[in-house]
C-alpha positions, 0 to 999 in steps of 0.5 A: 443830399438832393444831389445824392439822390439824383445819382441813385436815381441816375444809377438805378435808371442805367441799371434797367435800361441795361440789356445785360445780364443781370447776376444776384448773389448773396451770403454771410459771415459769422464773426467773432467780434465786429472790428472795420478798419481797426476800429471795433464796432461795438459802440455805447450810444455816445458812440464811444467803441468798445469791444464787443460780441460776435456779429452775424454779417449778411450781404446781397448784390446784384451785377449787371454790367459793370455796376454792382449794387449792394446791401450788407449788414451786421447785427450784434449777438447780444443787440450792441449793434445793427446795422444798414449799409448800402452801396454802388459800385462802377467797374471803371476798367480791370483795375480800378472801380469807383464805389459810393457807400451810404453807412447807416450804424444808427447811434441816435435812439428812435431817429428814422433810417428814412432821415436823410436831412438834419440830424440824419444818421447816414454816412456817404463816402466815395472809395476807388479801388486798384488791384493789380495782382497780388496788390491792391489798395483802397482811397476812401474818403467820407463827404457827406452825412454824420461825420461832422467835426465839432463845430458843426463841418463834414470831418471828412474823414479819409481812409487809404489801405493797402494789402498784398496777397503773400499767399492763396490763403495769406495776406497782410493789411496796411490802414491809415487814418489820413486826417482828423476824425474824432467820430470815425477812426477817432484820431486827431491827424494822420494815424496808421490804425489797421496792421493786421494779417488774414488767413483763410481756410476751407474745411472739407465738410463732403466731397462736395461742400466746405467750409471757408473759415479765417482769422485776422491778427490785428492792431491798432498803433494808434490807440495802442490796441491789438485783436484777434477775429474769427469768421465763418462765411457761409 
């Protein structure tokens, strides 16, 4: 945890000393249910996933040069999800980017968000992202925090996702858990957990304003489940 805090301080120091113009962005999605990498994110206190209610998902980001700092969140309309995540991205090149994610689903009742020590709800993940025209891929591995095996060791839950843009409004998604992940992807080893099709459309409200909506049909072959998610971007 000390190494992670030092890394965060270094990133902030770099951002504070750069002369590149900074940009802020914010927005929000409303989704019919919260499905992440093929896994429902409405969960019981024990951590078991269930198919839940609509979620409000705001985001904010700060970009300066090749660095992006941001936060995403999700809040269920019925209160089963209270998630606030943080991330830092370094754009290596036009094709590659590296991201550190700090996830917090907050499953432990009474646990402080700022508890980064023993019993923390935070999970830290490193991601390498690749984009080349219509094709993109990401390799993600959780390396510290609450992602544990039953013996208390880190599970290092890892996930590979491939995306291909079929048309300007439609893309296909293929995602797999790469190892045993009892608490994140609920796999005992390698498994395809996310096969989907996402279609986006802009509904014109006025001559100057349109409302982006999207639908995602996705299946989790490993668990034998299928989901349809509808979303609106504000």
